C-alpha distance (Angstrom), angle and dihedral (degrees) to the residues before:
residue distance angle dihedral
M1 . . .
T2 3.87 . .
A3 3.78 122.2 .
T4 3.82 114.6 -120.1
L5 3.82 140.0 -172.8
Q6 3.78 118.7 -115.5
V7 3.83 116.8 -166.4
N8 3.74 125.4 178.4
P9 2.91 119.6 -140.2
I10 3.85 107.5 15.2
H11 3.85 89.9 -167.9
S12 3.80 115.6 44.5
Y13 3.75 146.5 143.2
I14 3.74 115.8 -88.7
D15 3.80 92.1 -113.8
E16 3.80 94.2 48.6
E17 3.80 118.5 106.4
L18 3.74 115.7 -125.2
I19 3.78 132.6 -147.0
I20 3.78 107.4 -133.5
K21 3.82 116.5 179.2
I22 3.87 139.0 169.9
V23 3.80 113.1 -143.1
G24 3.75 137.0 174.8
A25 3.81 96.6 36.7
K26 3.78 125.8 127.9
K27 3.76 116.9 -89.3
N28 3.86 119.5 -92.1
T29 3.82 90.6 14.1
K30 3.75 126.3 144.0
V31 3.77 112.3 -119.9
T32 3.84 127.8 -179.2
I33 3.77 130.8 -157.1
H34 3.85 117.6 -157.6
A35 3.80 117.9 -160.7
S36 3.75 127.0 -166.7
T37 3.80 138.9 170.4
Y38 3.77 140.9 151.5
D39 3.84 133.3 -118.3
E40 3.74 121.2 -135.5
K41 3.79 91.6 -89.3
Q42 3.79 87.3 58.8
K43 3.77 95.0 -112.1
K44 3.77 110.6 151.2
F45 3.85 118.8 -126.1
R46 3.76 122.5 -167.6
S47 3.83 140.6 -177.2
Y48 3.73 139.2 169.7
A49 3.82 140.5 -166.3
S50 3.82 129.0 -168.3
F51 3.79 123.1 -153.7
V52 3.77 137.9 178.5
T53 3.84 115.3 -124.9
N54 3.80 121.2 -127.2
E55 3.77 129.8 -123.5
E56 3.78 90.0 -73.1
G57 3.78 92.6 53.2
T58 3.78 95.7 -109.8
A59 3.78 138.8 119.5
N60 3.76 137.3 172.0
V61 3.77 134.3 -155.2
S62 3.87 93.2 -116.0
Q63 3.84 89.6 72.8
Q64 3.77 122.9 82.9
P65 3.80 114.1 -83.4
V66 3.81 119.8 -129.7
A67 3.81 88.5 -145.0
G68 3.79 138.1 -1.7
T69 3.80 147.4 98.9
H70 3.82 87.1 -57.9
V71 3.78 127.6 36.7
E72 3.75 101.0 -164.1
A73 3.76 130.3 94.5
D74 3.80 96.7 -106.4
P75 3.82 126.9 142.2
S76 3.84 89.2 -150.9
G77 3.76 95.0 45.5
L78 3.82 95.3 104.2
F79 3.78 88.7 59.2
W80 3.78 105.9 44.2
S81 3.79 93.9 39.2
M82 3.82 94.4 60.5
E83 3.82 113.9 127.3
H84 3.81 129.8 -163.2
S85 3.73 103.4 -97.7
G86 3.80 92.5 -145.0
S87 3.84 97.6 54.3
K88 3.75 128.6 73.2
L89 3.85 92.1 -154.8
G90 3.72 95.6 39.8
D91 3.82 122.0 -113.0
Y92 3.78 144.4 -126.3
Y93 3.78 116.2 -75.9
E94 3.75 104.7 -135.3
K95 3.81 118.6 -149.5
N96 3.84 126.7 151.3
N97 3.73 103.9 136.5
A98 3.83 125.1 81.4
D99 3.75 99.2 -126.4
K100 3.80 117.3 126.5
I101 3.77 122.2 -94.6
S102 3.80 119.0 -128.4
I103 3.81 117.2 -154.4
D104 3.77 121.9 -166.7
L105 3.84 115.5 -145.3
V106 3.83 118.9 -163.5
L107 3.79 122.8 -172.0
Q108 3.82 119.9 -150.4
V109 3.73 127.4 -173.3
E110 3.84 116.9 -169.2
G111 3.85 88.5 -13.0
K112 3.76 95.3 -54.1
E113 3.80 124.0 113.0
V114 3.75 110.3 -121.2
D115 3.84 105.4 162.6
A116 3.75 141.9 8.2
I117 3.81 136.8 -172.0
T118 3.75 137.2 176.9
I119 3.82 119.8 -139.0
N120 3.79 126.0 -165.1
R121 3.84 123.4 -142.0
Y122 3.78 118.5 -162.2
F123 3.80 136.3 -159.0
Y124 3.79 91.2 -164.4
M125 3.82 138.3 -3.3
N126 3.75 138.9 -165.1
D127 3.82 96.0 -56.3
T128 3.86 90.2 65.2
I129 3.81 125.9 69.8
K130 3.81 123.1 -144.3
E131 3.84 120.4 -155.1
T132 3.79 130.6 -178.0
V133 3.85 110.2 -129.5
Q134 3.75 123.3 -148.2
H135 3.78 104.8 148.4
G136 3.75 113.7 155.0
K137 3.74 104.8 -51.6
T138 3.80 93.5 -20.8
I139 3.78 113.5 108.5
G140 3.78 126.9 178.6
T141 3.82 146.5 88.5
L142 3.83 124.5 -76.4
F143 3.73 125.9 -154.2
H144 3.86 124.9 -175.5
P145 3.85 138.0 158.3
K146 3.79 115.3 -80.7
H147 3.79 92.1 -130.5
K148 3.80 108.5 90.4
G149 3.77 114.2 -109.8
Q150 3.75 146.2 102.3
Y151 3.84 113.7 -84.6
P152 3.78 133.6 -179.6
A153 3.79 109.8 -96.7
V154 3.80 134.8 -133.1
I155 3.80 126.3 -160.3
I156 3.80 111.4 -152.7
L157 3.79 115.3 -156.6
S158 3.86 123.9 -158.1
G159 3.78 123.3 -135.7
S160 3.74 133.6 -131.9
D161 3.86 91.2 -43.0
G162 3.77 91.5 68.2
G163 3.86 124.2 -154.2
A164 3.79 119.3 86.4
Q165 3.80 133.2 -60.8
E166 3.80 95.7 -129.0
H167 3.82 96.3 161.8
A168 3.77 91.4 56.2
A169 3.77 94.9 46.8
A170 3.86 90.3 47.9
L171 3.82 92.7 53.6
L172 3.84 94.1 46.6
A173 3.73 90.7 50.1
T174 3.78 90.0 60.6
K175 3.86 86.0 63.9
G176 3.75 93.4 63.5
Y177 3.73 104.4 -83.8
T178 3.79 136.0 117.9
T179 3.81 103.6 -129.4
L180 3.72 133.9 -167.1
A181 3.78 118.8 -159.3
L182 3.84 93.1 -156.3
A183 3.83 120.9 -157.8
Y184 3.85 118.8 -155.9
F185 3.76 102.7 167.8
G186 3.78 141.4 4.4
V187 3.90 98.5 49.9
E188 3.76 133.4 90.1
G189 3.81 111.4 -77.5
L190 3.82 93.9 25.5
P191 3.87 133.4 78.6
K192 3.76 114.5 -70.0
D193 3.74 94.5 -134.1
L194 3.81 140.0 34.1
E195 3.75 92.6 -98.3
N196 3.84 131.7 124.5
I197 3.76 94.2 -11.1
P198 3.82 110.3 179.1
L199 3.82 115.4 -128.9
E200 3.81 86.6 -147.3
Y201 3.82 87.5 72.2
F202 3.83 89.3 67.0
Q203 3.75 92.5 43.5
E204 3.83 89.7 56.5
A205 3.79 91.0 47.7
T206 3.81 90.8 49.5
K207 3.85 91.8 50.8
W208 3.80 90.2 49.3
L209 3.80 92.8 49.5
K210 3.82 92.0 47.7
N211 3.77 89.8 60.9
H212 3.79 97.0 45.7
P213 3.78 112.7 124.0
Y214 3.90 90.4 -125.0
V215 3.82 92.2 51.8
N216 3.80 127.9 85.3
G217 3.82 93.5 -152.6
D218 3.80 96.6 -95.5
I219 3.83 116.8 115.9
N220 3.86 124.4 -167.9
L221 3.80 120.1 -167.6
M222 3.78 127.3 -142.7
G223 3.78 133.9 177.5
H224 3.77 143.4 154.8
S225 3.81 128.5 -141.1
R226 3.81 105.8 -29.8
G227 3.79 86.3 6.5
G228 3.81 88.3 55.1
E229 3.75 90.9 50.4
L230 3.81 88.4 49.8
A231 3.78 93.7 48.5
L232 3.76 91.7 53.8
L233 3.74 92.9 45.7
L234 3.85 91.9 50.7
G235 3.80 89.2 48.4
A236 3.78 91.2 51.9
T237 3.84 91.3 47.9
F238 3.86 104.6 39.4
D239 3.79 126.4 38.0
D240 3.82 92.9 -145.1
Y241 3.84 106.5 107.5
Q242 3.77 134.0 96.1
S243 3.77 92.2 -158.4
I244 3.82 139.8 -16.7
I245 3.77 128.8 -137.9
A246 3.89 119.0 -169.8
S247 3.75 124.0 177.0
A248 3.85 122.2 -166.9
P249 3.79 88.6 -6.0
S250 3.85 131.3 169.3
A251 3.81 121.1 -119.3
Y252 3.78 87.6 -148.6
M253 3.77 137.7 54.8
T254 3.83 104.4 -99.1
P255 3.79 128.2 -147.5
G256 3.82 117.9 -94.1
M257 3.83 128.7 -102.0
K258 3.71 136.3 -121.5
N259 3.74 122.3 -164.8
G260 3.79 89.3 -10.9
I261 3.87 94.2 -54.3
F262 3.81 127.3 107.3
S263 3.82 110.2 -102.5
P264 3.83 134.6 -175.0
V265 3.84 91.7 -105.2
P266 3.81 130.0 108.1
S267 3.72 119.3 -94.7
W268 3.73 100.8 -160.2
T269 3.79 142.3 31.4
S270 3.79 134.4 -168.7
N271 3.76 125.3 -166.6
Q272 3.82 87.1 -3.7
Q273 3.80 90.1 -60.1
T274 3.87 120.7 118.4
L275 3.80 113.4 -119.4
V276 3.82 118.4 -129.3
N277 3.75 116.1 -102.3
V278 3.80 134.3 -173.9
K279 3.75 116.0 -88.7
F280 3.75 121.3 -126.7
K281 3.85 114.6 -115.5
F282 3.84 121.6 -174.7
R283 3.77 131.8 -168.6
F284 3.82 117.1 -146.6
K285 3.83 87.6 -123.7
T286 3.81 91.2 56.7
I287 3.82 93.3 51.5
T288 3.82 94.8 46.0
S289 3.83 91.1 48.8
M290 3.81 90.2 53.2
L291 3.80 91.2 45.7
K292 3.77 90.2 51.2
N293 3.79 92.3 53.1
W294 3.77 89.5 48.7
I295 3.78 92.3 52.9
L296 3.78 92.0 46.7
K297 3.87 89.8 47.5
K298 3.82 92.0 -119.1
P299 3.80 122.4 146.1
I300 3.77 112.9 -88.6
S301 3.77 121.9 -136.0
Y302 3.88 123.0 -157.3
L303 3.79 94.1 -157.2
S304 3.83 95.0 97.6
I305 3.80 90.2 57.4
W306 3.76 89.1 56.5
D307 3.76 90.7 47.5
D308 3.80 89.0 57.5
T309 3.85 94.5 41.5
L310 3.83 95.7 51.5
K311 3.80 95.3 51.9
K312 3.82 121.1 102.3
Q313 3.81 97.1 -21.4
K314 3.82 111.5 159.6
A315 3.79 90.8 -162.2
L316 3.78 92.8 51.4
E317 3.82 94.1 99.5
K318 3.80 92.1 49.5
A319 3.80 88.5 55.6
R320 3.82 94.3 47.2
I321 3.79 115.3 113.1
P322 3.92 105.3 -120.8
V323 3.75 95.1 -131.3
E324 3.75 89.4 167.7
N325 3.80 87.1 73.9
I326 3.76 91.9 61.3
H327 3.82 111.4 111.3
S328 3.76 100.7 -161.7
P329 3.82 137.5 65.5
M330 3.80 117.1 -82.3
L331 3.80 135.7 -153.4
L332 3.76 110.9 -160.4
I333 3.85 120.0 -172.2
A334 3.81 130.1 -170.0
G335 3.75 141.8 166.0
E336 3.85 117.0 -133.2
G337 3.84 89.0 -143.9
D338 3.88 97.5 53.5
Q339 3.76 108.2 145.5
L340 3.81 99.3 -179.4
W341 3.82 93.9 65.9
P342 3.82 134.8 -24.0
S343 3.74 98.2 -87.9
S344 3.85 96.0 158.7
Q345 3.85 88.4 54.0
Y346 3.75 89.6 48.1
V347 3.82 93.5 51.0
K348 3.84 90.1 47.2
I349 3.91 88.9 53.6
M350 3.77 89.0 51.1
E351 3.78 93.8 45.1
A352 3.78 88.7 55.5
N353 3.81 92.3 48.4
L354 3.82 90.6 50.3
Q355 3.84 99.4 49.9
N356 3.82 97.2 102.0
T357 3.82 99.5 33.1
K358 3.77 126.6 116.6
W359 3.80 92.2 -105.5
S360 3.81 97.8 41.3
K361 3.78 93.6 113.6
S362 3.79 92.3 48.5
N363 3.80 95.4 50.8
R364 3.82 122.0 98.3
Y365 3.76 129.0 -156.6
L366 3.87 123.4 -163.5
Y367 3.79 121.1 -168.1
Y368 3.79 119.8 -177.4
E369 3.82 114.0 -161.4
N370 3.84 98.5 -159.5
A371 3.82 98.3 36.1
G372 3.78 130.8 97.2
H373 3.83 134.1 -160.9
F374 3.77 97.6 -56.2
L375 3.75 100.0 56.5
S376 3.77 107.8 118.3
F377 3.76 150.7 43.4
P378 3.06 131.5 -57.0
Y379 3.84 89.4 39.1
S380 3.81 100.7 26.7
L381 3.74 115.1 45.4
V382 3.76 130.2 -173.3
N383 3.87 114.9 -91.6
L384 3.84 95.6 13.6
P385 3.84 121.3 114.4
A386 3.76 107.3 -80.1
N387 3.83 116.0 -120.3
V388 3.76 126.4 -132.8
F389 3.84 105.3 140.5
M390 3.79 136.2 36.1
N391 3.80 122.5 -159.8
I392 3.79 110.8 -145.8
G393 3.81 117.4 -156.3
G394 3.83 90.9 -30.5
K395 3.87 89.8 -78.6
M396 3.85 105.5 80.5
T397 3.76 135.6 32.8
M398 3.80 122.1 -153.7
T399 3.75 124.1 -157.5
F400 3.76 120.6 -147.1
G401 3.76 94.4 -173.6
G402 3.72 139.5 -119.9
S403 3.82 123.2 70.0
K404 3.85 131.1 -82.6
R405 3.83 90.0 -108.1
G406 3.83 93.0 44.1
N407 3.79 94.1 49.0
A408 3.81 91.2 44.9
E409 3.82 92.8 51.0
A410 3.83 90.4 47.6
A411 3.82 90.6 49.6
K412 3.73 92.1 51.0
D413 3.79 96.3 47.2
S414 3.84 96.5 39.6
W415 3.82 91.3 51.1
K416 3.80 89.8 59.2
Q417 3.82 89.8 45.8
I418 3.77 92.2 49.6
L419 3.85 92.3 51.8
T420 3.73 91.3 48.7
F421 3.85 92.7 47.1
L422 3.83 91.1 50.9
D423 3.71 92.0 45.2
E424 3.87 92.6 51.5
N425 3.81 91.9 48.9
N426 3.78 94.5 45.2
I427 3.77 98.4 33.9
D428 3.85 97.6 129.3
E429 3.76 92.7 51.9
I430 3.79 105.4 49.8
């Protein structure tokens, strides 16, 4: 009898839990599954887990492995524990497009390969329509259910990497929404950098989406990191949104970026006037500590820069996003271990400022103790490699905080909470 892999289903949505079993092996035998895939930059990611078969000669990935890239009993462990095979500290898994992901599974028994199978994970299938959007100044990608009807809509905003989060918009559309992955810089036809982006651009995109034939007129807003900052700023400026979801957001308007690096330029404008943002402040001790880590090839955290920046700034209140002016329910999500900026501190500031507002009882706040910056949809999706580090140019490694397990657990839980929150605030339309 030869041991084989059984996977059900072979073709599935990325957030669907799979049943992966080893059958036909000898009893009490160590078997190992190796998993591998590529991100859209063609970096290879790999993981493995070893199990001991039972008296019937079977094992499944939901049991606790005896060795592997994860040590917990977790049916998704093979996916979130994947590491970039070319990096000692791991690396960021890059995914923005909505193309399927193919994952190769190889079964070894006593070090010998005995079976292999390829599974396909999808963000959308044939029951969802994808459309490229270039309407006036509005640029992005739209997804909506194939069945004709009017659905609540969600605008998904990218963060400091620009472009559009197509994979996230595609997956959310399969839940019964019309979704727009809206680009606002970093693509052809839009500004190169996150600098002097007019809020009116988003207002125009919102009006266009409201009138789309597959939209019932209700627009929800979702963003992560700089996209979360932007979502809150838009909600405080325009009374157009059914609900707002912001993960790892800032409570303040943050400086702009050039070539992917924070720069002393404004991020946002309104009515052709630049909006006040916090000013970076650095202590010599902070810079020397970061340089030391760089020389020693240790991961670098930006958190100390924000500690310096947020101390004793007279202009801080002027740069604060007035979330108390938002007239719709909010879901705010943060990781306690965020090392890019203090998002949990930011969310607590906003929670305090929202205590006595009209929507205070409808707002939700999620804090994840063991999670970092990349903890939640639309940047961290269930069953994708969890991100902690990013290698930059082969010379520096940034840490975004948390652990792979902590970030994966936060992504799984927050995805359920996001769907529930959207459902509650669009209940009459779905």
